[in-house]
Predicted model as a PDB file, atoms N, CA, C, CB and O in Angstrom, pLDDT in the B-factor column:
MODEL        1                                                                  
ATOM      1  N   MET A   1      -5.568 -21.572  52.795  1.00 45.00           N  
ATOM      2  CA  MET A   1      -6.032 -21.697  51.430  1.00 45.00           C  
ATOM      3  C   MET A   1      -7.488 -21.250  51.364  1.00 45.00           C  
ATOM      4  CB  MET A   1      -5.869 -23.150  50.917  1.00 45.00           C  
ATOM      5  O   MET A   1      -8.305 -21.655  52.192  1.00 45.00           O  
ATOM      6  N   ASP A   2      -7.807 -20.425  50.391  1.00 58.00           N  
ATOM      7  CA  ASP A   2      -9.178 -19.964  50.224  1.00 58.00           C  
ATOM      8  C   ASP A   2      -9.981 -20.996  49.455  1.00 58.00           C  
ATOM      9  CB  ASP A   2      -9.215 -18.607  49.504  1.00 58.00           C  
ATOM     10  O   ASP A   2      -9.489 -21.608  48.508  1.00 58.00           O  
ATOM     11  N   THR A   3     -11.209 -21.179  49.871  1.00 67.00           N  
ATOM     12  CA  THR A   3     -12.100 -22.101  49.173  1.00 67.00           C  
ATOM     13  C   THR A   3     -13.345 -21.351  48.747  1.00 67.00           C  
ATOM     14  CB  THR A   3     -12.466 -23.314  50.066  1.00 67.00           C  
ATOM     15  O   THR A   3     -13.712 -20.341  49.348  1.00 67.00           O  
ATOM     16  N   THR A   4     -13.985 -21.844  47.719  1.00 68.00           N  
ATOM     17  CA  THR A   4     -15.213 -21.242  47.218  1.00 68.00           C  
ATOM     18  C   THR A   4     -16.332 -22.265  47.314  1.00 68.00           C  
ATOM     19  CB  THR A   4     -15.040 -20.743  45.757  1.00 68.00           C  
ATOM     20  O   THR A   4     -16.150 -23.431  46.964  1.00 68.00           O  
ATOM     21  N   LEU A   5     -17.484 -21.829  47.786  1.00 73.00           N  
ATOM     22  CA  LEU A   5     -18.665 -22.674  47.813  1.00 73.00           C  
ATOM     23  C   LEU A   5     -19.560 -22.267  46.652  1.00 73.00           C  
ATOM     24  CB  LEU A   5     -19.417 -22.563  49.176  1.00 73.00           C  
ATOM     25  O   LEU A   5     -19.758 -21.076  46.409  1.00 73.00           O  
ATOM     26  N   GLY A   6     -20.095 -23.233  45.943  1.00 76.00           N  
ATOM     27  CA  GLY A   6     -20.998 -22.932  44.835  1.00 76.00           C  
ATOM     28  C   GLY A   6     -22.438 -23.180  45.238  1.00 76.00           C  
ATOM     29  O   GLY A   6     -22.750 -24.181  45.883  1.00 76.00           O  
ATOM     30  N   TYR A   7     -23.303 -22.273  44.859  1.00 78.00           N  
ATOM     31  CA  TYR A   7     -24.732 -22.410  45.126  1.00 78.00           C  
ATOM     32  C   TYR A   7     -25.493 -22.304  43.805  1.00 78.00           C  
ATOM     33  CB  TYR A   7     -25.221 -21.326  46.141  1.00 78.00           C  
ATOM     34  O   TYR A   7     -25.207 -21.443  42.974  1.00 78.00           O  
ATOM     35  N   TYR A   8     -26.455 -23.186  43.632  1.00 78.00           N  
ATOM     36  CA  TYR A   8     -27.266 -23.210  42.413  1.00 78.00           C  
ATOM     37  C   TYR A   8     -28.727 -23.014  42.785  1.00 78.00           C  
ATOM     38  CB  TYR A   8     -27.071 -24.543  41.634  1.00 78.00           C  
ATOM     39  O   TYR A   8     -29.243 -23.715  43.656  1.00 78.00           O  
ATOM     40  N   CYS A   9     -29.405 -22.064  42.132  1.00 79.00           N  
ATOM     41  CA  CYS A   9     -30.830 -21.821  42.355  1.00 79.00           C  
ATOM     42  C   CYS A   9     -31.610 -22.585  41.287  1.00 79.00           C  
ATOM     43  CB  CYS A   9     -31.164 -20.282  42.313  1.00 79.00           C  
ATOM     44  O   CYS A   9     -31.511 -22.273  40.100  1.00 79.00           O  
ATOM     45  N   SER A  10     -32.365 -23.561  41.697  1.00 84.00           N  
ATOM     46  CA  SER A  10     -33.128 -24.361  40.739  1.00 84.00           C  
ATOM     47  C   SER A  10     -34.322 -23.603  40.158  1.00 84.00           C  
ATOM     48  CB  SER A  10     -33.611 -25.634  41.405  1.00 84.00           C  
ATOM     49  O   SER A  10     -34.858 -23.995  39.122  1.00 84.00           O  
ATOM     50  N   GLU A  11     -34.742 -22.521  40.818  1.00 85.00           N  
ATOM     51  CA  GLU A  11     -35.866 -21.735  40.302  1.00 85.00           C  
ATOM     52  C   GLU A  11     -35.465 -20.810  39.161  1.00 85.00           C  
ATOM     53  CB  GLU A  11     -36.477 -20.922  41.416  1.00 85.00           C  
ATOM     54  O   GLU A  11     -36.184 -20.701  38.168  1.00 85.00           O  
ATOM     55  N   CYS A  12     -34.308 -20.134  39.296  1.00 82.00           N  
ATOM     56  CA  CYS A  12     -33.903 -19.179  38.262  1.00 82.00           C  
ATOM     57  C   CYS A  12     -32.723 -19.670  37.432  1.00 82.00           C  
ATOM     58  CB  CYS A  12     -33.555 -17.855  38.897  1.00 82.00           C  
ATOM     59  O   CYS A  12     -32.409 -19.074  36.402  1.00 82.00           O  
ATOM     60  N   GLY A  13     -32.061 -20.746  37.860  1.00 80.00           N  
ATOM     61  CA  GLY A  13     -30.936 -21.294  37.116  1.00 80.00           C  
ATOM     62  C   GLY A  13     -29.623 -20.572  37.338  1.00 80.00           C  
ATOM     63  O   GLY A  13     -28.670 -20.798  36.593  1.00 80.00           O  
ATOM     64  N   MET A  14     -29.542 -19.699  38.355  1.00 79.00           N  
ATOM     65  CA  MET A  14     -28.314 -18.944  38.596  1.00 79.00           C  
ATOM     66  C   MET A  14     -27.346 -19.754  39.447  1.00 79.00           C  
ATOM     67  CB  MET A  14     -28.627 -17.604  39.279  1.00 79.00           C  
ATOM     68  O   MET A  14     -27.741 -20.394  40.422  1.00 79.00           O  
ATOM     69  N   LEU A  15     -26.081 -19.716  39.067  1.00 77.00           N  
ATOM     70  CA  LEU A  15     -25.016 -20.368  39.805  1.00 77.00           C  
ATOM     71  C   LEU A  15     -24.066 -19.293  40.302  1.00 77.00           C  
ATOM     72  CB  LEU A  15     -24.272 -21.420  38.927  1.00 77.00           C  
ATOM     73  O   LEU A  15     -23.562 -18.497  39.509  1.00 77.00           O  
ATOM     74  N   ILE A  16     -23.814 -19.259  41.615  1.00 78.00           N  
ATOM     75  CA  ILE A  16     -22.910 -18.250  42.163  1.00 78.00           C  
ATOM     76  C   ILE A  16     -21.854 -18.926  43.022  1.00 78.00           C  
ATOM     77  CB  ILE A  16     -23.687 -17.196  42.988  1.00 78.00           C  
ATOM     78  O   ILE A  16     -22.083 -20.006  43.567  1.00 78.00           O  
ATOM     79  N   GLY A  17     -20.705 -18.289  43.139  1.00 74.00           N  
ATOM     80  CA  GLY A  17     -19.639 -18.757  44.015  1.00 74.00           C  
ATOM     81  C   GLY A  17     -19.504 -17.814  45.186  1.00 74.00           C  
ATOM     82  O   GLY A  17     -19.595 -16.597  45.026  1.00 74.00           O  
ATOM     83  N   VAL A  18     -19.287 -18.370  46.365  1.00 69.00           N  
ATOM     84  CA  VAL A  18     -19.195 -17.570  47.576  1.00 69.00           C  
ATOM     85  C   VAL A  18     -17.917 -17.949  48.313  1.00 69.00           C  
ATOM     86  CB  VAL A  18     -20.445 -17.773  48.482  1.00 69.00           C  
ATOM     87  O   VAL A  18     -17.628 -19.132  48.494  1.00 69.00           O  
ATOM     88  N   PHE A  19     -17.143 -16.932  48.744  1.00 66.00           N  
ATOM     89  CA  PHE A  19     -15.989 -17.175  49.598  1.00 66.00           C  
ATOM     90  C   PHE A  19     -16.467 -17.127  51.043  1.00 66.00           C  
ATOM     91  CB  PHE A  19     -14.846 -16.130  49.337  1.00 66.00           C  
ATOM     92  O   PHE A  19     -16.809 -16.048  51.527  1.00 66.00           O  
ATOM     93  N   PRO A  20     -16.504 -18.254  51.752  1.00 64.00           N  
ATOM     94  CA  PRO A  20     -17.051 -18.262  53.111  1.00 64.00           C  
ATOM     95  C   PRO A  20     -16.158 -17.568  54.132  1.00 64.00           C  
ATOM     96  CB  PRO A  20     -17.290 -19.675  53.548  1.00 64.00           C  
ATOM     97  O   PRO A  20     -16.650 -17.109  55.163  1.00 64.00           O  
ATOM     98  N   VAL A  21     -14.861 -17.483  53.868  1.00 64.00           N  
ATOM     99  CA  VAL A  21     -13.938 -16.855  54.808  1.00 64.00           C  
ATOM    100  C   VAL A  21     -13.157 -15.783  54.059  1.00 64.00           C  
ATOM    101  CB  VAL A  21     -12.974 -17.909  55.456  1.00 64.00           C  
ATOM    102  O   VAL A  21     -12.543 -16.059  53.029  1.00 64.00           O  
ATOM    103  N   THR A  22     -13.182 -14.583  54.571  1.00 60.00           N  
ATOM    104  CA  THR A  22     -12.390 -13.509  53.973  1.00 60.00           C  
ATOM    105  C   THR A  22     -11.404 -13.001  55.005  1.00 60.00           C  
ATOM    106  CB  THR A  22     -13.295 -12.353  53.458  1.00 60.00           C  
ATOM    107  O   THR A  22     -11.626 -13.128  56.209  1.00 60.00           O  
ATOM    108  N   HIS A  23     -10.333 -12.436  54.531  1.00 58.00           N  
ATOM    109  CA  HIS A  23      -9.308 -11.916  55.422  1.00 58.00           C  
ATOM    110  C   HIS A  23      -9.241 -10.404  55.254  1.00 58.00           C  
ATOM    111  CB  HIS A  23      -7.926 -12.574  55.137  1.00 58.00           C  
ATOM    112  O   HIS A  23      -9.095  -9.919  54.131  1.00 58.00           O  
ATOM    113  N   PRO A  24      -9.344  -9.649  56.344  1.00 56.00           N  
ATOM    114  CA  PRO A  24      -9.264  -8.194  56.225  1.00 56.00           C  
ATOM    115  C   PRO A  24      -7.875  -7.770  55.751  1.00 56.00           C  
ATOM    116  CB  PRO A  24      -9.597  -7.523  57.573  1.00 56.00           C  
ATOM    117  O   PRO A  24      -6.873  -8.379  56.127  1.00 56.00           O  
ATOM    118  N   THR A  25      -7.818  -6.740  54.938  1.00 54.00           N  
ATOM    119  CA  THR A  25      -6.535  -6.295  54.414  1.00 54.00           C  
ATOM    120  C   THR A  25      -5.852  -5.284  55.325  1.00 54.00           C  
ATOM    121  CB  THR A  25      -6.720  -5.699  53.044  1.00 54.00           C  
ATOM    122  O   THR A  25      -4.630  -5.146  55.279  1.00 54.00           O  
ATOM    123  N   GLY A  26      -6.609  -4.583  56.143  1.00 55.00           N  
ATOM    124  CA  GLY A  26      -6.026  -3.582  57.027  1.00 55.00           C  
ATOM    125  C   GLY A  26      -5.535  -2.349  56.289  1.00 55.00           C  
ATOM    126  O   GLY A  26      -4.664  -1.636  56.787  1.00 55.00           O  
ATOM    127  N   PHE A  27      -6.078  -2.090  55.114  1.00 56.00           N  
ATOM    128  CA  PHE A  27      -5.625  -0.969  54.280  1.00 56.00           C  
ATOM    129  C   PHE A  27      -5.726   0.366  55.002  1.00 56.00           C  
ATOM    130  CB  PHE A  27      -6.435  -0.914  52.998  1.00 56.00           C  
ATOM    131  O   PHE A  27      -4.753   1.119  55.040  1.00 56.00           O  
ATOM    132  N   ALA A  28      -6.875   0.670  55.571  1.00 54.00           N  
ATOM    133  CA  ALA A  28      -7.083   1.990  56.174  1.00 54.00           C  
ATOM    134  C   ALA A  28      -6.151   2.218  57.353  1.00 54.00           C  
ATOM    135  CB  ALA A  28      -8.531   2.147  56.623  1.00 54.00           C  
ATOM    136  O   ALA A  28      -5.583   3.300  57.495  1.00 54.00           O  
ATOM    137  N   GLY A  29      -5.991   1.216  58.193  1.00 56.00           N  
ATOM    138  CA  GLY A  29      -5.113   1.371  59.350  1.00 56.00           C  
ATOM    139  C   GLY A  29      -3.654   1.378  58.970  1.00 56.00           C  
ATOM    140  O   GLY A  29      -2.848   2.049  59.613  1.00 56.00           O  
ATOM    141  N   LYS A  30      -3.305   0.646  57.941  1.00 54.00           N  
ATOM    142  CA  LYS A  30      -1.911   0.537  57.526  1.00 54.00           C  
ATOM    143  C   LYS A  30      -1.381   1.854  56.964  1.00 54.00           C  
ATOM    144  CB  LYS A  30      -1.759  -0.566  56.492  1.00 54.00           C  
ATOM    145  O   LYS A  30      -0.246   2.238  57.244  1.00 54.00           O  
ATOM    146  N   TYR A  31      -2.190   2.535  56.182  1.00 56.00           N  
ATOM    147  CA  TYR A  31      -1.736   3.754  55.529  1.00 56.00           C  
ATOM    148  C   TYR A  31      -2.182   5.016  56.246  1.00 56.00           C  
ATOM    149  CB  TYR A  31      -2.225   3.785  54.118  1.00 56.00           C  
ATOM    150  O   TYR A  31      -1.546   6.061  56.110  1.00 56.00           O  
ATOM    151  N   ASN A  32      -3.263   4.935  57.005  1.00 54.00           N  
ATOM    152  CA  ASN A  32      -3.740   6.027  57.854  1.00 54.00           C  
ATOM    153  C   ASN A  32      -3.606   7.401  57.192  1.00 54.00           C  
ATOM    154  CB  ASN A  32      -2.982   6.022  59.162  1.00 54.00           C  
ATOM    155  O   ASN A  32      -2.904   8.278  57.695  1.00 54.00           O  
ATOM    156  N   GLN A  33      -4.274   7.570  56.083  1.00 58.00           N  
ATOM    157  CA  GLN A  33      -4.267   8.840  55.380  1.00 58.00           C  
ATOM    158  C   GLN A  33      -5.677   9.167  54.918  1.00 58.00           C  
ATOM    159  CB  GLN A  33      -3.292   8.804  54.186  1.00 58.00           C  
ATOM    160  O   GLN A  33      -6.538   8.289  54.855  1.00 58.00           O  
ATOM    161  N   ASP A  34      -5.906  10.414  54.600  1.00 60.00           N  
ATOM    162  CA  ASP A  34      -7.197  10.807  54.066  1.00 60.00           C  
ATOM    163  C   ASP A  34      -7.310  10.304  52.639  1.00 60.00           C  
ATOM    164  CB  ASP A  34      -7.385  12.341  54.130  1.00 60.00           C  
ATOM    165  O   ASP A  34      -6.413  10.533  51.828  1.00 60.00           O  
ATOM    166  N   ILE A  35      -8.391   9.628  52.327  1.00 63.00           N  
ATOM    167  CA  ILE A  35      -8.623   9.126  50.986  1.00 63.00           C  
ATOM    168  C   ILE A  35      -9.501  10.138  50.254  1.00 63.00           C  
ATOM    169  CB  ILE A  35      -9.287   7.706  51.013  1.00 63.00           C  
ATOM    170  O   ILE A  35     -10.555  10.528  50.755  1.00 63.00           O  
ATOM    171  N   ASP A  36      -9.070  10.555  49.087  1.00 64.00           N  
ATOM    172  CA  ASP A  36      -9.806  11.540  48.298  1.00 64.00           C  
ATOM    173  C   ASP A  36     -10.926  10.843  47.537  1.00 64.00           C  
ATOM    174  CB  ASP A  36      -8.860  12.289  47.318  1.00 64.00           C  
ATOM    175  O   ASP A  36     -10.667  10.146  46.555  1.00 64.00           O  
ATOM    176  N   ASP A  37     -12.167  11.023  47.979  1.00 63.00           N  
ATOM    177  CA  ASP A  37     -13.314  10.371  47.334  1.00 63.00           C  
ATOM    178  C   ASP A  37     -13.616  10.967  45.970  1.00 63.00           C  
ATOM    179  CB  ASP A  37     -14.543  10.476  48.219  1.00 63.00           C  
ATOM    180  O   ASP A  37     -14.329  10.348  45.180  1.00 63.00           O  
ATOM    181  N   ASN A  38     -13.096  12.150  45.670  1.00 66.00           N  
ATOM    182  CA  ASN A  38     -13.376  12.801  44.399  1.00 66.00           C  
ATOM    183  C   ASN A  38     -12.376  12.429  43.308  1.00 66.00           C  
ATOM    184  CB  ASN A  38     -13.386  14.290  44.586  1.00 66.00           C  
ATOM    185  O   ASN A  38     -12.449  12.965  42.202  1.00 66.00           O  
ATOM    186  N   ILE A  39     -11.453  11.531  43.596  1.00 68.00           N  
ATOM    187  CA  ILE A  39     -10.410  11.218  42.625  1.00 68.00           C  
ATOM    188  C   ILE A  39     -10.963  10.533  41.375  1.00 68.00           C  
ATOM    189  CB  ILE A  39      -9.359  10.337  43.267  1.00 68.00           C  
ATOM    190  O   ILE A  39     -10.389  10.674  40.295  1.00 68.00           O  
ATOM    191  N   ASP A  40     -12.055   9.805  41.501  1.00 66.00           N  
ATOM    192  CA  ASP A  40     -12.609   9.078  40.368  1.00 66.00           C  
ATOM    193  C   ASP A  40     -13.725   9.819  39.647  1.00 66.00           C  
ATOM    194  CB  ASP A  40     -13.116   7.760  40.826  1.00 66.00           C  
ATOM    195  O   ASP A  40     -14.395   9.233  38.796  1.00 66.00           O  
ATOM    196  N   ILE A  41     -13.940  11.071  39.958  1.00 75.00           N  
ATOM    197  CA  ILE A  41     -14.988  11.845  39.301  1.00 75.00           C  
ATOM    198  C   ILE A  41     -14.462  12.347  37.959  1.00 75.00           C  
ATOM    199  CB  ILE A  41     -15.456  13.035  40.197  1.00 75.00           C  
ATOM    200  O   ILE A  41     -13.441  13.033  37.898  1.00 75.00           O  
ATOM    201  N   LEU A  42     -15.162  12.001  36.899  1.00 79.00           N  
ATOM    202  CA  LEU A  42     -14.759  12.393  35.558  1.00 79.00           C  
ATOM    203  C   LEU A  42     -15.320  13.757  35.199  1.00 79.00           C  
ATOM    204  CB  LEU A  42     -15.210  11.356  34.541  1.00 79.00           C  
ATOM    205  O   LEU A  42     -16.345  14.174  35.737  1.00 79.00           O  
ATOM    206  N   PRO A  43     -14.646  14.452  34.287  1.00 88.00           N  
ATOM    207  CA  PRO A  43     -15.217  15.710  33.786  1.00 88.00           C  
ATOM    208  C   PRO A  43     -16.555  15.440  33.101  1.00 88.00           C  
ATOM    209  CB  PRO A  43     -14.238  16.409  32.802  1.00 88.00           C  
ATOM    210  O   PRO A  43     -16.790  14.338  32.605  1.00 88.00           O  
ATOM    211  N   LYS A  44     -17.415  16.429  33.075  1.00 92.00           N  
ATOM    212  CA  LYS A  44     -18.754  16.277  32.512  1.00 92.00           C  
ATOM    213  C   LYS A  44     -18.888  17.006  31.185  1.00 92.00           C  
ATOM    214  CB  LYS A  44     -19.799  16.787  33.490  1.00 92.00           C  
ATOM    215  O   LYS A  44     -18.129  17.931  30.894  1.00 92.00           O  
ATOM    216  N   LYS A  45     -19.860  16.584  30.380  1.00 93.00           N  
ATOM    217  CA  LYS A  45     -20.251  17.292  29.162  1.00 93.00           C  
ATOM    218  C   LYS A  45     -21.770  17.340  29.139  1.00 93.00           C  
ATOM    219  CB  LYS A  45     -19.678  16.595  27.867  1.00 93.00           C  
ATOM    220  O   LYS A  45     -22.437  16.558  29.817  1.00 93.00           O  
ATOM    221  N   VAL A  46     -22.305  18.258  28.359  1.00 95.00           N  
ATOM    222  CA  VAL A  46     -23.751  18.404  28.233  1.00 95.00           C  
ATOM    223  C   VAL A  46     -24.176  17.769  26.920  1.00 95.00           C  
ATOM    224  CB  VAL A  46     -24.185  19.906  28.300  1.00 95.00           C  
ATOM    225  O   VAL A  46     -23.616  18.075  25.867  1.00 95.00           O  
ATOM    226  N   CYS A  47     -25.165  16.886  26.980  1.00 94.00           N  
ATOM    227  CA  CYS A  47     -25.676  16.225  25.783  1.00 94.00           C  
ATOM    228  C   CYS A  47     -26.297  17.266  24.852  1.00 94.00           C  
ATOM    229  CB  CYS A  47     -26.715  15.131  26.156  1.00 94.00           C  
ATOM    230  O   CYS A  47     -27.085  18.109  25.280  1.00 94.00           O  
ATOM    231  N   VAL A  48     -25.928  17.191  23.574  1.00 93.00           N  
ATOM    232  CA  VAL A  48     -26.441  18.169  22.604  1.00 93.00           C  
ATOM    233  C   VAL A  48     -27.912  17.937  22.264  1.00 93.00           C  
ATOM    234  CB  VAL A  48     -25.612  18.119  21.329  1.00 93.00           C  
ATOM    235  O   VAL A  48     -28.582  18.839  21.762  1.00 93.00           O  
ATOM    236  N   GLU A  49     -28.414  16.742  22.533  1.00 94.00           N  
ATOM    237  CA  GLU A  49     -29.819  16.434  22.220  1.00 94.00           C  
ATOM    238  C   GLU A  49     -30.767  16.787  23.364  1.00 94.00           C  
ATOM    239  CB  GLU A  49     -29.964  14.960  21.882  1.00 94.00           C  
ATOM    240  O   GLU A  49     -31.761  17.482  23.154  1.00 94.00           O  
ATOM    241  N   CYS A  50     -30.464  16.308  24.580  1.00 95.00           N  
ATOM    242  CA  CYS A  50     -31.426  16.478  25.676  1.00 95.00           C  
ATOM    243  C   CYS A  50     -30.949  17.425  26.774  1.00 95.00           C  
ATOM    244  CB  CYS A  50     -31.735  15.143  26.284  1.00 95.00           C  
ATOM    245  O   CYS A  50     -31.733  17.790  27.651  1.00 95.00           O  
ATOM    246  N   GLY A  51     -29.669  17.833  26.742  1.00 95.00           N  
ATOM    247  CA  GLY A  51     -29.162  18.768  27.738  1.00 95.00           C  
ATOM    248  C   GLY A  51     -28.752  18.143  29.053  1.00 95.00           C  
ATOM    249  O   GLY A  51     -28.437  18.864  30.000  1.00 95.00           O  
ATOM    250  N   ALA A  52     -28.746  16.820  29.142  1.00 95.00           N  
ATOM    251  CA  ALA A  52     -28.353  16.142  30.379  1.00 95.00           C  
ATOM    252  C   ALA A  52     -26.849  16.265  30.579  1.00 95.00           C  
ATOM    253  CB  ALA A  52     -28.775  14.653  30.351  1.00 95.00           C  
ATOM    254  O   ALA A  52     -26.088  16.276  29.612  1.00 95.00           O  
ATOM    255  N   GLU A  53     -26.423  16.357  31.833  1.00 95.00           N  
ATOM    256  CA  GLU A  53     -25.009  16.394  32.154  1.00 95.00           C  
ATOM    257  C   GLU A  53     -24.527  14.959  32.343  1.00 95.00           C  
ATOM    258  CB  GLU A  53     -24.740  17.255  33.427  1.00 95.00           C  
ATOM    259  O   GLU A  53     -25.019  14.249  33.219  1.00 95.00           O  
ATOM    260  N   ILE A  54     -23.563  14.530  31.523  1.00 92.00           N  
ATOM    261  CA  ILE A  54     -23.076  13.149  31.544  1.00 92.00           C  
ATOM    262  C   ILE A  54     -21.553  13.145  31.598  1.00 92.00           C  
ATOM    263  CB  ILE A  54     -23.580  12.364  30.301  1.00 92.00           C  
ATOM    264  O   ILE A  54     -20.918  14.159  31.311  1.00 92.00           O  
ATOM    265  N   ASP A  55     -20.963  12.002  31.965  1.00 89.00           N  
ATOM    266  CA  ASP A  55     -19.511  11.872  31.999  1.00 89.00           C  
ATOM    267  C   ASP A  55     -18.928  12.079  30.605  1.00 89.00           C  
ATOM    268  CB  ASP A  55     -19.102  10.495  32.553  1.00 89.00           C  
ATOM    269  O   ASP A  55     -19.533  11.690  29.606  1.00 89.00           O  
ATOM    270  N   LEU A  56     -17.766  12.686  30.548  1.00 88.00           N  
ATOM    271  CA  LEU A  56     -17.116  13.027  29.290  1.00 88.00           C  
ATOM    272  C   LEU A  56     -16.817  11.806  28.419  1.00 88.00           C  
ATOM    273  CB  LEU A  56     -15.840  13.771  29.568  1.00 88.00           C  
ATOM    274  O   LEU A  56     -16.830  11.906  27.192  1.00 88.00           O  
ATOM    275  N   ASP A  57     -16.551  10.665  29.035  1.00 87.00           N  
ATOM    276  CA  ASP A  57     -16.161   9.488  28.261  1.00 87.00           C  
ATOM    277  C   ASP A  57     -17.339   8.632  27.777  1.00 87.00           C  
ATOM    278  CB  ASP A  57     -15.249   8.640  29.085  1.00 87.00           C  
ATOM    279  O   ASP A  57     -17.112   7.595  27.153  1.00 87.00           O  
ATOM    280  N   TYR A  58     -18.575   9.028  28.041  1.00 88.00           N  
ATOM    281  CA  TYR A  58     -19.723   8.252  27.560  1.00 88.00           C  
ATOM    282  C   TYR A  58     -19.821   8.353  26.043  1.00 88.00           C  
ATOM    283  CB  TYR A  58     -21.037   8.746  28.219  1.00 88.00           C  
ATOM    284  O   TYR A  58     -19.866   9.461  25.508  1.00 88.00           O  
ATOM    285  N   PRO A  59     -19.855   7.229  25.339  1.00 90.00           N  
ATOM    286  CA  PRO A  59     -20.009   7.277  23.886  1.00 90.00           C  
ATOM    287  C   PRO A  59     -21.459   7.494  23.458  1.00 90.00           C  
ATOM    288  CB  PRO A  59     -19.484   5.999  23.271  1.00 90.00           C  
ATOM    289  O   PRO A  59     -21.729   7.829  22.305  1.00 90.00           O  
ATOM    290  N   ARG A  60     -22.394   7.299  24.396  1.00 92.00           N  
ATOM    291  CA  ARG A  60     -23.829   7.432  24.119  1.00 92.00           C  
ATOM    292  C   ARG A  60     -24.497   8.025  25.344  1.00 92.00           C  
ATOM    293  CB  ARG A  60     -24.472   6.054  23.743  1.00 92.00           C  
ATOM    294  O   ARG A  60     -24.157   7.669  26.473  1.00 92.00           O  
ATOM    295  N   CYS A  61     -25.440   8.920  25.134  1.00 91.00           N  
ATOM    296  CA  CYS A  61     -26.168   9.521  26.253  1.00 91.00           C  
ATOM    297  C   CYS A  61     -27.087   8.470  26.869  1.00 91.00           C  
ATOM    298  CB  CYS A  61     -26.986  10.769  25.789  1.00 91.00           C  
ATOM    299  O   CYS A  61     -27.905   7.887  26.159  1.00 91.00           O  
ATOM    300  N   PRO A  62     -26.971   8.212  28.180  1.00 92.00           N  
ATOM    301  CA  PRO A  62     -27.826   7.216  28.825  1.00 92.00           C  
ATOM    302  C   PRO A  62     -29.283   7.659  28.968  1.00 92.00           C  
ATOM    303  CB  PRO A  62     -27.275   6.887  30.182  1.00 92.00           C  
ATOM    304  O   PRO A  62     -30.149   6.845  29.288  1.00 92.00           O  
ATOM    305  N   PHE A  63     -29.558   8.940  28.732  1.00 93.00           N  
ATOM    306  CA  PHE A  63     -30.915   9.445  28.885  1.00 93.00           C  
ATOM    307  C   PHE A  63     -31.707   9.447  27.577  1.00 93.00           C  
ATOM    308  CB  PHE A  63     -30.873  10.837  29.448  1.00 93.00           C  
ATOM    309  O   PHE A  63     -32.854   9.003  27.532  1.00 93.00           O  
ATOM    310  N   CYS A  64     -31.073   9.955  26.506  1.00 94.00           N  
ATOM    311  CA  CYS A  64     -31.825  10.047  25.231  1.00 94.00           C  
ATOM    312  C   CYS A  64     -31.284   9.119  24.145  1.00 94.00           C  
ATOM    313  CB  CYS A  64     -31.796  11.480  24.716  1.00 94.00           C  
ATOM    314  O   CYS A  64     -31.943   8.897  23.129  1.00 94.00           O  
ATOM    315  N   GLY A  65     -30.077   8.576  24.361  1.00 92.00           N  
ATOM    316  CA  GLY A  65     -29.521   7.640  23.385  1.00 92.00           C  
ATOM    317  C   GLY A  65     -28.672   8.277  22.304  1.00 92.00           C  
ATOM    318  O   GLY A  65     -28.199   7.571  21.414  1.00 92.00           O  
ATOM    319  N   HIS A  66     -28.458   9.594  22.345  1.00 93.00           N  
ATOM    320  CA  HIS A  66     -27.633  10.260  21.338  1.00 93.00           C  
ATOM    321  C   HIS A  66     -26.244   9.632  21.318  1.00 93.00           C  
ATOM    322  CB  HIS A  66     -27.538  11.784  21.618  1.00 93.00           C  
ATOM    323  O   HIS A  66     -25.628   9.450  22.368  1.00 93.00           O  
ATOM    324  N   ILE A  67     -25.744   9.295  20.112  1.00 92.00           N  
ATOM    325  CA  ILE A  67     -24.445   8.652  19.969  1.00 92.00           C  
ATOM    326  C   ILE A  67     -23.411   9.702  19.554  1.00 92.00           C  
ATOM    327  CB  ILE A  67     -24.509   7.492  18.928  1.00 92.00           C  
ATOM    328  O   ILE A  67     -23.615  10.454  18.602  1.00 92.00           O  
ATOM    329  N   TYR A  68     -22.296   9.736  20.291  1.00 89.00           N  
ATOM    330  CA  TYR A  68     -21.192  10.629  19.963  1.00 89.00           C  
ATOM    331  C   TYR A  68     -20.221   9.840  19.103  1.00 89.00           C  
ATOM    332  CB  TYR A  68     -20.492  11.195  21.254  1.00 89.00           C  
ATOM    333  O   TYR A  68     -19.625   8.871  19.573  1.00 89.00           O  
ATOM    334  N   GLU A  69     -20.054  10.236  17.864  1.00 83.00           N  
ATOM    335  CA  GLU A  69     -19.158   9.543  16.943  1.00 83.00           C  
ATOM    336  C   GLU A  69     -17.765  10.134  17.039  1.00 83.00           C  
ATOM    337  CB  GLU A  69     -19.679   9.627  15.496  1.00 83.00           C  
ATOM    338  O   GLU A  69     -17.606  11.346  17.182  1.00 83.00           O  
ATOM    339  N   ALA A  70     -16.747   9.270  16.960  1.00 69.00           N  
ATOM    340  CA  ALA A  70     -15.370   9.732  16.997  1.00 69.00           C  
ATOM    341  C   ALA A  70     -15.034  10.479  15.709  1.00 69.00           C  
ATOM    342  CB  ALA A  70     -14.406   8.549  17.206  1.00 69.00           C  
ATOM    343  O   ALA A  70     -15.487  10.121  14.622  1.00 69.00           O  
ATOM    344  N   ILE A  71     -14.242  11.505  15.861  1.00 60.00           N  
ATOM    345  CA  ILE A  71     -13.851  12.302  14.692  1.00 60.00           C  
ATOM    346  C   ILE A  71     -12.540  11.779  14.138  1.00 60.00           C  
ATOM    347  CB  ILE A  71     -13.725  13.804  15.055  1.00 60.00           C  
ATOM    348  O   ILE A  71     -12.031  12.310  13.150  1.00 60.00           O  
TER     349      ILE A  71                                                      
ENDMDL                                                                          
END                                                                             
């Protein structure tokens, strides 16, 4: 059975939970195949305001703040 330990920081007020024991899944050894690291790379678009290259699904440019409105 997995248990969680809770820790509270009295200086900042943050409460976190920690799993003291983890179990390895053995994923890499079990499947023994090449994992494609590029599978999660999204297509890019160029921001019309600042020219930055950003992910296609961004609704707002993280650099200049330009908002792309849905048509």
